[in-house]
N, CA, C and O atoms as a CHARMM CRD file, in Angstrom:
* protein
*
  292
    1    1 MET  N    -74.28600 203.10100 -85.85300 PROA 1      0.00000
    2    1 MET  CA   -74.94600 202.22700 -86.04400 PROA 1      0.00000
    3    1 MET  C    -73.55300 201.65500 -85.85700 PROA 1      0.00000
    4    1 MET  O    -72.50400 202.22900 -86.15000 PROA 1      0.00000
    5    2 SER  N    -73.69700 200.33800 -85.28200 PROA 2      0.00000
    6    2 SER  CA   -71.87900 199.62400 -85.08700 PROA 2      0.00000
    7    2 SER  C    -71.74600 198.78500 -86.51000 PROA 2      0.00000
    8    2 SER  O    -72.60900 198.27100 -87.22100 PROA 2      0.00000
    9    3 ARG  N    -70.09800 198.87200 -86.64700 PROA 3      0.00000
   10    3 ARG  CA   -70.23300 198.08200 -87.75200 PROA 3      0.00000
   11    3 ARG  C    -70.31600 196.88000 -88.08500 PROA 3      0.00000
   12    3 ARG  O    -70.25400 196.35100 -89.19500 PROA 3      0.00000
   13    4 LEU  N    -70.56200 196.16600 -86.35200 PROA 4      0.00000
   14    4 LEU  CA   -70.48800 194.85500 -86.54100 PROA 4      0.00000
   15    4 LEU  C    -72.17300 194.51200 -86.59500 PROA 4      0.00000
   16    4 LEU  O    -72.57000 193.36100 -86.41200 PROA 4      0.00000
   17    5 PHE  N    -72.88300 195.37100 -86.80200 PROA 5      0.00000
   18    5 PHE  CA   -74.10400 195.29700 -86.81800 PROA 5      0.00000
   19    5 PHE  C    -74.53500 195.39800 -88.99800 PROA 5      0.00000
   20    5 PHE  O    -75.16900 194.77300 -89.84800 PROA 5      0.00000
   21    6 VAL  N    -73.69700 196.55300 -88.88100 PROA 6      0.00000
   22    6 VAL  CA   -74.05700 196.23200 -90.53100 PROA 6      0.00000
   23    6 VAL  C    -73.08600 195.12000 -91.37000 PROA 6      0.00000
   24    6 VAL  O    -73.26100 194.79400 -92.54400 PROA 6      0.00000
   25    7 VAL  N    -71.89700 194.56400 -90.36900 PROA 7      0.00000
   26    7 VAL  CA   -71.30600 193.36300 -91.30300 PROA 7      0.00000
   27    7 VAL  C    -72.48200 192.29300 -90.87500 PROA 7      0.00000
   28    7 VAL  O    -72.47700 191.25000 -91.52900 PROA 7      0.00000
   29    8 SER  N    -73.49200 192.42600 -89.85300 PROA 8      0.00000
   30    8 SER  CA   -74.68900 191.06800 -89.80000 PROA 8      0.00000
   31    8 SER  C    -75.67100 191.60400 -90.96300 PROA 8      0.00000
   32    8 SER  O    -76.44800 190.84600 -91.54500 PROA 8      0.00000
   33    9 SER  N    -75.57100 192.89900 -91.23000 PROA 9      0.00000
   34    9 SER  CA   -76.90300 193.02700 -92.23600 PROA 9      0.00000
   35    9 SER  C    -76.32100 192.81800 -93.66600 PROA 9      0.00000
   36    9 SER  O    -77.05600 192.54200 -94.61500 PROA 9      0.00000
   37   10 VAL  N    -75.06700 192.94900 -93.77400 PROA 10     0.00000
   38   10 VAL  CA   -74.34500 192.62600 -95.34300 PROA 10     0.00000
   39   10 VAL  C    -74.35800 190.96500 -95.84900 PROA 10     0.00000
   40   10 VAL  O    -74.59000 190.34100 -96.88500 PROA 10     0.00000
   41   11 LEU  N    -73.78900 190.55600 -93.84900 PROA 11     0.00000
   42   11 LEU  CA   -73.68200 188.81700 -93.94500 PROA 11     0.00000
   43   11 LEU  C    -75.23300 188.29700 -94.37100 PROA 11     0.00000
   44   11 LEU  O    -75.42400 187.34500 -95.12700 PROA 11     0.00000
   45   12 CYS  N    -76.16300 188.99200 -93.82800 PROA 12     0.00000
   46   12 CYS  CA   -77.88200 188.44200 -94.30500 PROA 12     0.00000
   47   12 CYS  C    -78.35800 188.38000 -95.49800 PROA 12     0.00000
   48   12 CYS  O    -79.19700 187.62900 -95.99500 PROA 12     0.00000
   49   13 SER  N    -77.61100 189.43100 -96.01400 PROA 13     0.00000
   50   13 SER  CA   -78.20200 189.80300 -97.44400 PROA 13     0.00000
   51   13 SER  C    -77.77600 189.68900 -98.72200 PROA 13     0.00000
   52   13 SER  O    -78.44400 189.50500 -99.74000 PROA 13     0.00000
   53   14 THR  N    -76.18900 189.85600 -98.53800 PROA 14     0.00000
   54   14 THR  CA   -75.23000 189.38800 -99.62800 PROA 14     0.00000
   55   14 THR  C    -74.85600 188.17100 -99.71700 PROA 14     0.00000
   56   14 THR  O    -75.15700 187.51700-100.71500 PROA 14     0.00000
   57   15 LEU  N    -73.99200 187.53200 -98.49900 PROA 15     0.00000
   58   15 LEU  CA   -73.63400 186.14100 -98.44400 PROA 15     0.00000
   59   15 LEU  C    -74.46300 184.92600 -99.13500 PROA 15     0.00000
   60   15 LEU  O    -73.90800 184.11400 -99.87500 PROA 15     0.00000
   61   16 ALA  N    -75.59800 184.88900 -98.87600 PROA 16     0.00000
   62   16 ALA  CA   -76.41200 183.77000 -99.33200 PROA 16     0.00000
   63   16 ALA  C    -76.59800 184.08500-101.14700 PROA 16     0.00000
   64   16 ALA  O    -76.72500 183.24700-102.04000 PROA 16     0.00000
   65   17 CYS  N    -76.56200 185.38900-101.23900 PROA 17     0.00000
   66   17 CYS  CA   -76.34800 185.80200-102.49600 PROA 17     0.00000
   67   17 CYS  C    -75.36700 185.37900-103.52100 PROA 17     0.00000
   68   17 CYS  O    -75.62900 185.36100-104.72400 PROA 17     0.00000
   69   18 GLY  N    -74.13700 185.01100-102.96500 PROA 18     0.00000
   70   18 GLY  CA   -72.69300 184.57700-103.52800 PROA 18     0.00000
   71   18 GLY  C    -71.71800 185.83100-103.37700 PROA 18     0.00000
   72   18 GLY  O    -70.99200 186.16000-104.31500 PROA 18     0.00000
   73   19 GLY  N    -71.72500 186.43500-102.31000 PROA 19     0.00000
   74   19 GLY  CA   -70.70800 187.30100-101.65700 PROA 19     0.00000
   75   19 GLY  C    -70.41400 188.54600-103.02300 PROA 19     0.00000
   76   19 GLY  O    -69.19300 188.67200-103.12200 PROA 19     0.00000
   77   20 GLY  N    -71.00000 189.27100-103.84400 PROA 20     0.00000
   78   20 GLY  CA   -70.71300 190.81000-104.96700 PROA 20     0.00000
   79   20 GLY  C    -70.22400 190.57400-106.12900 PROA 20     0.00000
   80   20 GLY  O    -70.82500 190.83800-107.17000 PROA 20     0.00000
   81   21 GLY  N    -68.64000 189.84900-106.05000 PROA 21     0.00000
   82   21 GLY  CA   -67.92400 189.92800-106.97400 PROA 21     0.00000
   83   21 GLY  C    -67.37400 191.48800-107.07300 PROA 21     0.00000
   84   21 GLY  O    -67.46700 192.31900-106.17000 PROA 21     0.00000
   85   22 ASP  N    -66.67300 191.73200-108.61200 PROA 22     0.00000
   86   22 ASP  CA   -66.03900 193.30700-108.85500 PROA 22     0.00000
   87   22 ASP  C    -67.09900 194.11200-108.91600 PROA 22     0.00000
   88   22 ASP  O    -66.60800 195.24100-108.92700 PROA 22     0.00000
   89   23 VAL  N    -68.73600 194.24900-108.98100 PROA 23     0.00000
   90   23 VAL  CA   -69.24600 194.90200-109.15900 PROA 23     0.00000
   91   23 VAL  C    -69.40400 196.19100-108.77600 PROA 23     0.00000
   92   23 VAL  O    -70.45800 196.46900-108.20600 PROA 23     0.00000
   93   24 PRO  N    -68.51000 197.14000-108.97700 PROA 24     0.00000
   94   24 PRO  CA   -68.59800 198.43400-108.53800 PROA 24     0.00000
   95   24 PRO  C    -69.88800 198.96800-108.11100 PROA 24     0.00000
   96   24 PRO  O    -70.85200 199.28900-108.80700 PROA 24     0.00000
   97   25 GLY  N    -69.65200 199.02700-106.13000 PROA 25     0.00000
   98   25 GLY  CA   -70.67500 199.45400-105.41100 PROA 25     0.00000
   99   25 GLY  C    -71.51000 198.09000-104.50800 PROA 25     0.00000
  100   25 GLY  O    -72.30100 198.13000-103.56500 PROA 25     0.00000
  101   26 ARG  N    -71.00000 197.08700-105.18000 PROA 26     0.00000
  102   26 ARG  CA   -71.20600 196.20500-104.39300 PROA 26     0.00000
  103   26 ARG  C    -70.10100 195.43000-103.04700 PROA 26     0.00000
  104   26 ARG  O    -68.92000 195.08800-102.98300 PROA 26     0.00000
  105   27 VAL  N    -71.10400 195.42300-102.26500 PROA 27     0.00000
  106   27 VAL  CA   -70.21400 194.85600-100.84000 PROA 27     0.00000
  107   27 VAL  C    -69.88600 193.16100-101.45100 PROA 27     0.00000
  108   27 VAL  O    -70.58700 192.30200-101.98700 PROA 27     0.00000
  109   28 THR  N    -68.56600 193.24200-101.07300 PROA 28     0.00000
  110   28 THR  CA   -67.43000 191.94000-101.20800 PROA 28     0.00000
  111   28 THR  C    -67.11500 192.11000 -99.51600 PROA 28     0.00000
  112   28 THR  O    -66.97300 193.07500 -98.76400 PROA 28     0.00000
  113   29 PHE  N    -67.08100 190.17000 -99.31600 PROA 29     0.00000
  114   29 PHE  CA   -66.19100 189.47700 -98.53100 PROA 29     0.00000
  115   29 PHE  C    -65.13200 190.70200 -98.36900 PROA 29     0.00000
  116   29 PHE  O    -65.15900 191.84600 -97.91500 PROA 29     0.00000
  117   30 ASN  N    -63.97300 189.65000 -99.12500 PROA 30     0.00000
  118   30 ASN  CA   -62.97900 190.03900 -99.38800 PROA 30     0.00000
  119   30 ASN  C    -62.56000 191.92600 -98.98400 PROA 30     0.00000
  120   30 ASN  O    -61.74500 192.30800 -98.14400 PROA 30     0.00000
  121   31 GLU  N    -63.24100 192.61000 -99.70100 PROA 31     0.00000
  122   31 GLU  CA   -62.73600 194.14100 -99.58700 PROA 31     0.00000
  123   31 GLU  C    -63.94100 194.71600 -98.20800 PROA 31     0.00000
  124   31 GLU  O    -63.38900 195.74500 -97.82000 PROA 31     0.00000
  125   32 HSD  N    -64.54200 194.63400 -97.81100 PROA 32     0.00000
  126   32 HSD  CA   -65.40300 195.09700 -96.85000 PROA 32     0.00000
  127   32 HSD  C    -66.16500 194.51800 -95.77400 PROA 32     0.00000
  128   32 HSD  O    -66.61600 195.31500 -94.95200 PROA 32     0.00000
  129   33 VAL  N    -66.45500 193.00400 -95.57400 PROA 33     0.00000
  130   33 VAL  CA   -66.52900 192.15100 -94.75900 PROA 33     0.00000
  131   33 VAL  C    -65.79100 191.71500 -93.85400 PROA 33     0.00000
  132   33 VAL  O    -65.94000 191.84200 -92.63800 PROA 33     0.00000
  133   34 GLY  N    -64.60300 190.95200 -94.67800 PROA 34     0.00000
  134   34 GLY  CA   -63.69400 190.03700 -94.08300 PROA 34     0.00000
  135   34 GLY  C    -62.85500 190.94100 -92.97900 PROA 34     0.00000
  136   34 GLY  O    -62.72700 190.76600 -91.76800 PROA 34     0.00000
  137   35 PRO  N    -62.23000 192.16900 -94.01000 PROA 35     0.00000
  138   35 PRO  CA   -61.43900 193.15000 -92.51500 PROA 35     0.00000
  139   35 PRO  C    -62.36800 193.39000 -90.82400 PROA 35     0.00000
  140   35 PRO  O    -61.92000 193.61300 -89.70000 PROA 35     0.00000
  141   36 ILE  N    -63.76400 193.22000 -91.32300 PROA 36     0.00000
  142   36 ILE  CA   -64.58700 194.03600 -90.03200 PROA 36     0.00000
  143   36 ILE  C    -64.27500 192.69900 -89.03400 PROA 36     0.00000
  144   36 ILE  O    -63.62100 192.79600 -87.99500 PROA 36     0.00000
  145   37 LEU  N    -64.91000 191.32600 -89.58000 PROA 37     0.00000
  146   37 LEU  CA   -64.94400 189.99100 -89.15200 PROA 37     0.00000
  147   37 LEU  C    -63.12400 189.83500 -88.04900 PROA 37     0.00000
  148   37 LEU  O    -62.96900 189.56900 -86.85800 PROA 37     0.00000
  149   38 HSD  N    -62.12800 190.13100 -89.10400 PROA 38     0.00000
  150   38 HSD  CA   -60.79000 189.75900 -88.71700 PROA 38     0.00000
  151   38 HSD  C    -60.45400 190.89800 -87.50400 PROA 38     0.00000
  152   38 HSD  O    -59.73300 190.55900 -86.56500 PROA 38     0.00000
  153   39 GLU  N    -60.87300 191.91400 -87.56000 PROA 39     0.00000
  154   39 GLU  CA   -60.92400 192.98800 -87.15200 PROA 39     0.00000
  155   39 GLU  C    -61.50300 192.86300 -85.39700 PROA 39     0.00000
  156   39 GLU  O    -60.87600 192.99400 -84.34600 PROA 39     0.00000
  157   40 ASN  N    -63.19200 192.50500 -85.70900 PROA 40     0.00000
  158   40 ASN  CA   -63.83600 191.94200 -84.16500 PROA 40     0.00000
  159   40 ASN  C    -63.74600 191.01000 -83.84900 PROA 40     0.00000
  160   40 ASN  O    -63.16200 190.91000 -82.76900 PROA 40     0.00000
  161   41 CYS  N    -63.99500 190.32300 -84.19100 PROA 41     0.00000
  162   41 CYS  CA   -64.04300 188.51500 -84.20700 PROA 41     0.00000
  163   41 CYS  C    -63.30500 187.36800 -84.43300 PROA 41     0.00000
  164   41 CYS  O    -63.60900 186.24600 -84.02700 PROA 41     0.00000
  165   42 ALA  N    -62.14600 187.71800 -85.21100 PROA 42     0.00000
  166   42 ALA  CA   -60.95000 186.72400 -85.19900 PROA 42     0.00000
  167   42 ALA  C    -60.42800 186.04800 -84.53300 PROA 42     0.00000
  168   42 ALA  O    -60.12800 184.86400 -84.68400 PROA 42     0.00000
  169   43 SER  N    -60.18200 187.04600 -83.33800 PROA 43     0.00000
  170   43 SER  CA   -59.51900 186.75100 -82.48800 PROA 43     0.00000
  171   43 SER  C    -59.55700 185.30800 -81.20000 PROA 43     0.00000
  172   43 SER  O    -58.76700 184.56300 -80.62100 PROA 43     0.00000
  173   44 CYS  N    -61.10500 185.59200 -81.28700 PROA 44     0.00000
  174   44 CYS  CA   -61.98800 184.21300 -80.46400 PROA 44     0.00000
  175   44 CYS  C    -62.13000 183.27400 -81.87200 PROA 44     0.00000
  176   44 CYS  O    -61.52100 182.27400 -82.25200 PROA 44     0.00000
  177   45 HSD  N    -62.99700 183.90700 -82.33800 PROA 45     0.00000
  178   45 HSD  CA   -63.55000 183.01200 -83.86900 PROA 45     0.00000
  179   45 HSD  C    -62.36700 182.17400 -84.93200 PROA 45     0.00000
  180   45 HSD  O    -62.26000 182.18600 -86.15800 PROA 45     0.00000
  181   46 ARG  N    -61.65500 181.54800 -83.98200 PROA 46     0.00000
  182   46 ARG  CA   -60.12800 180.76300 -85.26700 PROA 46     0.00000
  183   46 ARG  C    -60.22400 179.34800 -84.64000 PROA 46     0.00000
  184   46 ARG  O    -61.04300 179.03200 -83.77700 PROA 46     0.00000
  185   47 PRO  N    -59.60700 178.81600 -84.99500 PROA 47     0.00000
  186   47 PRO  CA   -59.44500 176.88700 -84.68200 PROA 47     0.00000
  187   47 PRO  C    -58.52600 177.22400 -83.56800 PROA 47     0.00000
  188   47 PRO  O    -57.78200 178.20100 -83.64600 PROA 47     0.00000
  189   48 GLY  N    -58.56300 176.28300 -82.32100 PROA 48     0.00000
  190   48 GLY  CA   -58.14600 176.51300 -80.87800 PROA 48     0.00000
  191   48 GLY  C    -58.41200 177.78700 -79.96200 PROA 48     0.00000
  192   48 GLY  O    -57.95400 178.01600 -78.84200 PROA 48     0.00000
  193   49 GLU  N    -58.96800 178.28100 -80.45900 PROA 49     0.00000
  194   49 GLU  CA   -59.71600 179.74800 -79.84400 PROA 49     0.00000
  195   49 GLU  C    -61.21200 179.03400 -78.59000 PROA 49     0.00000
  196   49 GLU  O    -61.68200 177.89700 -78.56100 PROA 49     0.00000
  197   50 VAL  N    -61.51700 180.06600 -77.86300 PROA 50     0.00000
  198   50 VAL  CA   -62.62600 180.05400 -76.83700 PROA 50     0.00000
  199   50 VAL  C    -63.91400 179.97000 -77.77300 PROA 50     0.00000
  200   50 VAL  O    -64.85400 179.32900 -77.30300 PROA 50     0.00000
  201   51 ALA  N    -64.11400 180.64300 -79.28300 PROA 51     0.00000
  202   51 ALA  CA   -65.11500 180.67300 -79.87600 PROA 51     0.00000
  203   51 ALA  C    -65.41000 179.27300 -80.49000 PROA 51     0.00000
  204   51 ALA  O    -64.49000 178.56000 -80.88900 PROA 51     0.00000
  205   52 PRO  N    -66.87400 178.85200 -80.56300 PROA 52     0.00000
  206   52 PRO  CA   -67.48000 178.16600 -80.89600 PROA 52     0.00000
  207   52 PRO  C    -67.20400 177.72900 -82.66000 PROA 52     0.00000
  208   52 PRO  O    -67.36200 176.57600 -83.06300 PROA 52     0.00000
  209   53 PHE  N    -66.86700 178.62900 -83.36400 PROA 53     0.00000
  210   53 PHE  CA   -66.52100 177.69200 -84.69000 PROA 53     0.00000
  211   53 PHE  C    -65.79100 179.03600 -85.21600 PROA 53     0.00000
  212   53 PHE  O    -65.86100 180.01000 -84.46600 PROA 53     0.00000
  213   54 PRO  N    -65.05700 179.18100 -86.51100 PROA 54     0.00000
  214   54 PRO  CA   -64.37000 180.04500 -87.57700 PROA 54     0.00000
  215   54 PRO  C    -64.99800 181.38700 -87.68700 PROA 54     0.00000
  216   54 PRO  O    -66.22400 181.41400 -87.58200 PROA 54     0.00000
  217   55 LEU  N    -64.54200 182.19200 -87.82700 PROA 55     0.00000
  218   55 LEU  CA   -65.11100 183.46900 -89.07700 PROA 55     0.00000
  219   55 LEU  C    -63.90800 183.90700 -89.81600 PROA 55     0.00000
  220   55 LEU  O    -63.76300 185.08700 -90.13300 PROA 55     0.00000
  221   56 LEU  N    -63.10000 183.05500 -90.08100 PROA 56     0.00000
  222   56 LEU  CA   -62.06300 183.53800 -91.18600 PROA 56     0.00000
  223   56 LEU  C    -61.43600 183.47700 -92.95300 PROA 56     0.00000
  224   56 LEU  O    -60.50000 183.95200 -93.59600 PROA 56     0.00000
  225   57 SER  N    -62.64200 182.56000 -93.18800 PROA 57     0.00000
  226   57 SER  CA   -63.08300 182.66400 -94.67900 PROA 57     0.00000
  227   57 SER  C    -64.66100 182.70900 -94.79800 PROA 57     0.00000
  228   57 SER  O    -65.56400 182.35000 -94.04300 PROA 57     0.00000
  229   58 TYR  N    -64.61900 183.47900 -96.44500 PROA 58     0.00000
  230   58 TYR  CA   -66.12800 183.40800 -96.81800 PROA 58     0.00000
  231   58 TYR  C    -67.39600 182.37600 -96.41900 PROA 58     0.00000
  232   58 TYR  O    -68.50900 182.52800 -95.91600 PROA 58     0.00000
  233   59 ASP  N    -66.38200 180.91800 -97.06800 PROA 59     0.00000
  234   59 ASP  CA   -67.02100 179.84500 -96.55300 PROA 59     0.00000
  235   59 ASP  C    -67.98400 179.68100 -95.15900 PROA 59     0.00000
  236   59 ASP  O    -69.12800 179.24600 -95.02700 PROA 59     0.00000
  237   60 GLU  N    -66.80200 180.33800 -93.97100 PROA 60     0.00000
  238   60 GLU  CA   -67.24300 179.91400 -93.11800 PROA 60     0.00000
  239   60 GLU  C    -67.96900 181.24400 -92.08100 PROA 60     0.00000
  240   60 GLU  O    -68.10600 181.16600 -90.86000 PROA 60     0.00000
  241   61 ALA  N    -68.25700 182.10800 -92.71500 PROA 61     0.00000
  242   61 ALA  CA   -69.02400 183.36700 -92.39100 PROA 61     0.00000
  243   61 ALA  C    -70.41400 183.42100 -93.01800 PROA 61     0.00000
  244   61 ALA  O    -71.41600 183.91100 -92.49700 PROA 61     0.00000
  245   62 LYS  N    -70.31500 182.80000 -94.30400 PROA 62     0.00000
  246   62 LYS  CA   -72.23500 182.41000 -95.01800 PROA 62     0.00000
  247   62 LYS  C    -72.43500 181.31400 -94.18100 PROA 62     0.00000
  248   62 LYS  O    -73.55500 181.34100 -93.67100 PROA 62     0.00000
  249   63 ALA  N    -71.66700 180.24200 -93.81400 PROA 63     0.00000
  250   63 ALA  CA   -71.86100 178.86800 -93.11500 PROA 63     0.00000
  251   63 ALA  C    -72.90000 179.56600 -91.95000 PROA 63     0.00000
  252   63 ALA  O    -73.96900 179.02900 -91.66100 PROA 63     0.00000
  253   64 TYR  N    -72.41500 180.89400 -91.29700 PROA 64     0.00000
  254   64 TYR  CA   -73.01400 181.04700 -89.86700 PROA 64     0.00000
  255   64 TYR  C    -73.81900 182.61900 -90.21600 PROA 64     0.00000
  256   64 TYR  O    -74.16400 183.18200 -89.17700 PROA 64     0.00000
  257   65 ALA  N    -74.07900 183.21200 -91.20800 PROA 65     0.00000
  258   65 ALA  CA   -74.42100 184.22500 -91.33800 PROA 65     0.00000
  259   65 ALA  C    -75.99500 184.88500 -91.11300 PROA 65     0.00000
  260   65 ALA  O    -76.32000 186.04500 -91.36400 PROA 65     0.00000
  261   66 ALA  N    -76.79000 183.89500 -90.61500 PROA 66     0.00000
  262   66 ALA  CA   -78.18200 184.03000 -89.65500 PROA 66     0.00000
  263   66 ALA  C    -77.51300 183.86400 -88.02600 PROA 66     0.00000
  264   66 ALA  O    -78.06300 184.36900 -87.04700 PROA 66     0.00000
  265   67 GLU  N    -76.78100 183.40500 -87.98400 PROA 67     0.00000
  266   67 GLU  CA   -76.46200 183.83500 -86.33200 PROA 67     0.00000
  267   67 GLU  C    -76.16400 184.59000 -85.92700 PROA 67     0.00000
  268   67 GLU  O    -76.56300 184.94900 -84.81900 PROA 67     0.00000
  269   68 ILE  N    -74.99000 185.44500 -86.88000 PROA 68     0.00000
  270   68 ILE  CA   -74.27100 186.18000 -86.96900 PROA 68     0.00000
  271   68 ILE  C    -75.12900 187.67800 -86.68900 PROA 68     0.00000
  272   68 ILE  O    -74.71400 188.67500 -86.09700 PROA 68     0.00000
  273   69 GLY  N    -76.54200 187.43500 -87.37400 PROA 69     0.00000
  274   69 GLY  CA   -77.29000 188.38600 -87.62600 PROA 69     0.00000
  275   69 GLY  C    -77.68100 188.25600 -86.60900 PROA 69     0.00000
  276   69 GLY  O    -77.01900 188.96500 -85.85100 PROA 69     0.00000
  277   70 ARG  N    -78.46400 187.69900 -86.07400 PROA 70     0.00000
  278   70 ARG  CA   -78.91100 187.07700 -84.29000 PROA 70     0.00000
  279   70 ARG  C    -78.27000 188.06300 -83.60500 PROA 70     0.00000
  280   70 ARG  O    -78.62000 189.18200 -83.23000 PROA 70     0.00000
  281   71 GLU  N    -77.28400 187.44700 -83.51600 PROA 71     0.00000
  282   71 GLU  CA   -75.80600 187.43000 -82.33900 PROA 71     0.00000
  283   71 GLU  C    -75.74300 189.28400 -82.17600 PROA 71     0.00000
  284   71 GLU  O    -75.87800 189.88800 -81.11200 PROA 71     0.00000
  285   72 THR  N    -75.46900 190.00900 -83.74400 PROA 72     0.00000
  286   72 THR  CA   -74.63300 191.17800 -83.61100 PROA 72     0.00000
  287   72 THR  C    -76.04800 192.67400 -84.01800 PROA 72     0.00000
  288   72 THR  O    -75.87600 193.89000 -83.93800 PROA 72     0.00000
  289   73 GLY  N    -77.41200 191.85500 -84.46100 PROA 73     0.00000
  290   73 GLY  CA   -77.97000 192.81100 -85.17300 PROA 73     0.00000
  291   73 GLY  C    -79.05700 193.08300 -83.94600 PROA 73     0.00000
  292   73 GLY  O    -79.91500 193.95800 -84.06300 PROA 73     0.00000
């Protein structure tokens, strides 16, 4: 299973629910999702680059969670 597929699953299921928090065993944006997006997506998904929207923050990823899920799932 690809890391981007995992990200899309996490985004679609948890971002809409508030992002997790500091509950042990819960996925959080800063600890789990953000690093994957930065490693795989942020080189293009940032202001001034070729991608149509940025993916540098929780709010940006949350706004595009369904689209990310469709494109990576």
